[in-house]
Structure formats: structure tokens, C-alpha cells
Steps between C-alpha positions, in 0.01 A plus 500: 500500500494120453757445769322731744168327452666164554653621826165632621328169425773291665504720809124472525525121481752495784326738739141391445508251789670729749288805418159340480539149642451367852818340634466282811800453728535133596578466870585231746532474876811599695504406868757637744532233769761679712583724675176563689522876441417467130338159501203477263372447145583752227432528128769482236490509121623207289772592251437431134826306474679228690311193621232561765445188709135460402324262736784505753669716757854591604636605839820703526696749705533857370838660432548867410847553346735762642589613149348471154161543664326554165664190353588668172845339490648166599527424870853460626582246768593791722159667454278212596485123507159411368551126469317297762722276711431129560235462768404868480190658354516641145600866464253758370694809395325835552596773251373849421312607189665736253792561259469176300246252372328261738635211295858621548450501878360145491784377278769645729328350807475160335868498401590580861306195621181656639193273509261790433508877460279757674495845342392779736313783328658844529166681528166446671267387221287202394701193403592451135613196301873490445525445125780416259668783305394574146714341235780725385512685834715244679688178430249216519730199488470451878120535524422137421757387757337667801359220712464645852162642603466873550254723682445874532412615851370837617734771631350486851566126535850543356581767759369278783720209392810720473436644847482154658816388320692801634396391851657161440166322473462206263213559258338180373253513212271240346422563132177316426379436143249226587200727446650703216273309264139405583371145452121524470449146364681182401602634158749774422409742223781694342557732204815561304519838327755456223597606150592327175771762435846342528711809423458701821833404656572308821137515618379322187783246524421415863130480420556251218731291717242500778227375266725219379605393850156534662306328221522149645398610849211711369365217287508249787313739729243581231439143381429377852268789579715658770512835320310712252737696282419793268750686280451872436658764279524874558392738223444876499288724283646783298398855607222620274701798380766267350278222359581588139872548560756268346615396847154393612436320174825305539442415865123441512221298342125569477559872440711570807296300751768240581870588493840377611839678502732452204733205583818687402369846596578590140202553270710482184621139522416153622164393632235748613290516811192379312691179415540442873129569564401248233727227636372572851147464365589167335635369831187609688277338239704179506444482876127558457464227239720260702298577813173426319644165391583416863878535459595851618850383596597479132544879508838437663602279206385757246683793660818297551498365144424843353794661682732231364367472145390858429751748657524861386875476449447234229227705329247223570271697732209460256146367476618226264745369758236524775258299285760226460539475879122491544466218247786303656305493826193359327279811492300650215646832382152609389376490858786722611446743213129523582590597858760756381251685282565791262801709602405778257143542624406832659331316784568340836672162510316305775809300600735799536228710661465231769879507550498878556218466752690227683795736546294709742557393858217370714492439873848445638657486155636816344509592132739295291751742349827304501608216276534225596260479796365201687172525690437210741164469674434864403826624658793626295809288539811685614831336440728331255352347185649164579353150482563413864397841637176510298413141588553580869265798467232292326534225762447755777157562349390159635396437859784353703534119455264505196761601241562250216804274493678719245533760776745262670753491218865514599553862400245642745454244780664558836644147559438532875382137510854383422616594850358295787187446288399858579401395852198313363369145550667228295464124462859406427418139414294605197649848448157662537522854635269785598758761392425692181732758353323801355629831373357646822701263718445150633153384608433205736186338359403132511524368143282296266689207347357262238145598589556460873444810711711549811346697786669667795673821602785452250763565769490211746279246325312412184277195477373329185122493463249357254429154365816489288738577782617141560644488151742780584762414759237280667318813618783575741401196708693201632566214261723193533568168327617193695481126443356568153211691655434875460289702739401867473339746740350702212138440406366678189144497625588717797624785282747609765680376811698185565379194691696187579346192334347211694769312688711813563499792743669842482451852366468385138743764380844417634448146620257211539600223743392139462248385760578161666150353495625187680644692792199726530263197491285629218529186284520116533335486843359144499666252744657285225614798286856601432570866399792624288545873443595621150576853367166671468299186580507161686464125438295251703546122516397211730676245722504126419417538131160649570337713234461876572177666394559877467130592494439340837849547645506133599671167432316186391603133464331179369343279775562753767252753621649832581368742753302675243254196495579398145754229401589234245246244651214735451624573154501130395158430657349782305677388184380135533146609572494712192640210295235257632223741418638541150526122437149434635353770287670363192367141569142622538537698181629198303224270644219736399641543154519122449141442618376766265685354200373143577137609509532680171657196328234260632221724375643511150560124477151421628356635179662225291508183718348372823718508800511223760412723783200678342154383374354500151481839356204561268592602149272785420704625210439204242176439289342145498463514124874493455574183704 
């Protein structure tokens, strides 16, 4: 009975999503550009494997093989040549649905050199998502090596393409993933539905490797505010009829409300499902506490460190080991424990209840039923769990040309700017270019360099603007040094444009030519003047040792009156007159001072003795009785 109950519970866990959930098929645009008979836009479903070109598009010519039309075995050279030839468009191989897994078809097409695979449905029905086979049903060693994009097309479109090919027509298709993900604002929000279980085979191994490899990228995006990341964990509840069973007790906490499958699918050994639920809960709570402290990106460190330090195979998948990791990252274990709550309580756990509610799809997003699952801008990611592929998908969630610099890393950029500068404007003298490589392809956009904004169409011209522009390549204007003098046509105050400086003429950009002021009679015009042109200026002098006065543009000499009415004679007359006035004024001043001093002295002396030139002075200050 124990084994039967366990089987029932496990089966219920596996089918819950497909029986009661809402699964949304992720689609992208397929455009037939020729022939005219079937030209138009059609829907296709993105495969849940391979690497969809999120944010980009791919144009190719369709080939339908003469043999092996379901692609369930390797293509022989005799059957079809799917490799694109130099100078030719890539080959999209069209195959039929049936007989083998979708992933097998994609793998055989990729080995034969196809750039993409189109699978034509064998019945008229709504499109489905081509998924990977369940573990144990097929060899999975090739799954992680599928890199070509895949798409499922409807039977009616498949028949139309085959008909045109039989007529000898070339069918050209444009697979467009640019709108596969929406970009409602300047920040990408994404969720990663994962699991702390590390004993579920290749899927768990690839998931752990992805977390390790993507950690650095995720933390850069999160720290700079480009993304908002949230981890999630799937749990199920145990059917009420089996709540008290040994299986539910070993796989669930909180009296059957939150459960996870047994890691080894063997209830008699190893860790139980409830151990997985508890570790999942610890990881969720760590994220919540880290997020409240303003450092949500530390979740990536915690999960990575836990997988290394606390693996199931070493019997370290325990709370004690988790606490050590938490402490090593500088967090208080008590805060985490408070968030985790009581696992034995017959009550709802608010954290896990929120996780179960988040599993339910809303809007364009279907229910989350598969682990691992990425949801980017509320759309489920379809494709390989690979650092470069996931980063490309996240980057496609930004508006074109607004994606952060990390979206231009070598493993996802197109490198179109390396050839002929992508056909964009370029200033070769300073190596400033309008070409930007993005994962979508090259973009011709005038750049901003060292705070200087370039404006223009990006293709034929870009011009520096703003008050700082002269500090960068002289604002793109003319500049030259000669005879120890430097002249520039760039003026910061203008903010834009180039204008030859005074003494030069030209366009200000490519050249400024010295003006010969002497030849053009704009300087040194007095009769006795001599003019000598210099680079950017001129020099004036006079004949016969005369003195040149720049302010009056004239020559003057002592004793000779020049035509201006002012000469050296006039100068000396004025100078002598001023000197005479000064001497006369000084003599009068000295005379008056002397007269004043003499009168003062005579008055003082008169009080003590008679002077020859003055009469008797009565002495009114002495009494007769004292004589």
C-alpha cells in the first residue's frame, strides 16, 4: 500500500500543472517574403530548446529534403546539403512532425549544417510549444548542445511551402524575434523559478552551472538598476485524502500544504521532499532579507555558495550548513529563521503561500509548471538555459539602443562594426564612430564622448555640440599651428558649428586660409605706412624712422607735422607750456608761504623787543607796582 500511495502522490505532483494549469504558447513572427503566392506574416511557436534569437531576426531560404523528411536520423550528403554556401543565404530546413522527439529533429538538422529548423505540424490544430523529452525517455546528452533556433508552423503553411518548392520556386523566410519579449519601460523585470534540489539529474546539474555562470552578469544588472530580479520556488499541496500518509509527511511541511518530490524518488533513503521545501524556503527568505537591506543581488552568492558547500551527495544538505553560508555573507540567522516560521504548524506559511499564488499565470504569462523556468517581462523564456542565450533574451527586453553596455559583450554582439565601420559615420583621425554593435545588429547613432554629444544622422555626418565640444578633437573644426602660433575655428560659446578666426577665411571645418590684409588694403593705409602680412595677422611700420600709431593708423615724427594736423612741434609747444605753468605756480606758492612765515615771526618777536620799523607798543600786561 505504501508504494501505491507514493506513486499516486508523485503522479499527482507531475500532472497538476497540465491538468489544471494554464499553459501559454510563446510565439514569434514568421514572414514569408517570397514567392508572391504565399507572401505574408504567419505565426509560429518557439521551441523550448535551442537558442531563439531574442531581439533579432534571421533571413534564410527553405529546403525540404528529398529523404529523411521527419529528420529522425542523420542526414546523408546524398539526401540534402543543408550547409549554407559562402555568399548565400542561410538554410532553413523544413521537416515533418512525427516519429521522434522534436529535439532529435533539431539535433539532426544542426549536425547537417542547417541555420534553423521549421517543423510542419501533421494535423490542423492550435500551435503547441515543442518541449524537451522527459528524463529517462530519451538520451539527453545532446539537449544542451542544440544551438539553432526552432519553430513549429501550422500544417496549412507547411503544405503551401512544399507546393511552391515542388514548382521550383525559392521560398525565403524571415524569422523575427524582435517583439518576442515586450519592453514596457526602461527596466527589465525577470523571475527565475528554480529549486535547491541538486539530485535530479542533468536538469539540476545544468541549473546549478547556469546560476554559477550567470551570477556576475545578474549582479551587474541588478546593482546598476537595469533589472529587477525575483527568485521563485514551486511547491505543491498534498491531496487531502493522503495528508496523514507517510509519503505526504515525508514530502510536505505544514500538514501537507507545501510539498516537493523526493529527491531520489525513494522514500526509504536519503533526503526527503520536505528537506527540499525547507531549503527552498530558506533561499526565499534570504532573498527577502537581502532585498530589504538593499542588496538583493546577494541571493546569487548564497545559492552558489550553498550548492558548493552543502551538496546532498556529501550529506551536508542541512539547516546547519545553510546557517553557516548565511553567516559568511554577513546576515543574521535569526532574521532568516523568523521569515521561515514553524514548519510543524497546522497553518498557512505566508511566504510559501505567496509562492503558490505566483505560480498562477496572469495576462500573457501561463502557469509555471516546469523547473527551471525563466519569466522575462511577464513572458516565459523559451530556449537553452545558457548564460549568453539568457542575457540576449533579457537584453531584448530593453528598447532598441537603450540596452546597457553589458548587452554588447563579445559572446552576444554581432561585430558588424568591424567591417567597413558598419556603413556608419566615422572620424578616423580620432577614431570616433557612430557604429554600435548590439545583439540585434549594428546601429548607426551619433555617439556621446567625454560628455560631448554628437548630433547628426549617424550615417553621413555627426557634429559635436555643447560647450565642451572644443576639448574633444577640437569640435571637429579646423585647427593649425604655424610660426609658434595656434589658431582654431572652434568656439565653445557657440555650442556648435565651426567659424574661421579673425584673419582667416574658409569653411571652418576642413580649412581656413590666411587673409592677406596688406593686399586687400584693410590695414596700414596711411601714406607713410608700410604693411607686412603675417600668418593670421599683419604688421605695420613707417618710412624714414617715423613712429607708427596703431590707434590712429598714422605715422608721426618730431618737428614735422603730418597730415593728421599733429606733429612733434605741437607736442613740444604743449610740453613747454605745461612746464612753464608748473614752474610759475610753484614760485607763487613758495612766495606766499615765505610772506606768511615772516609775518608770524615778526609778530612773536614784537612782544619782547621793539623793532626798528614799528612804533612803541604799550605794555598792558605789567603792573606799575612791580617796576
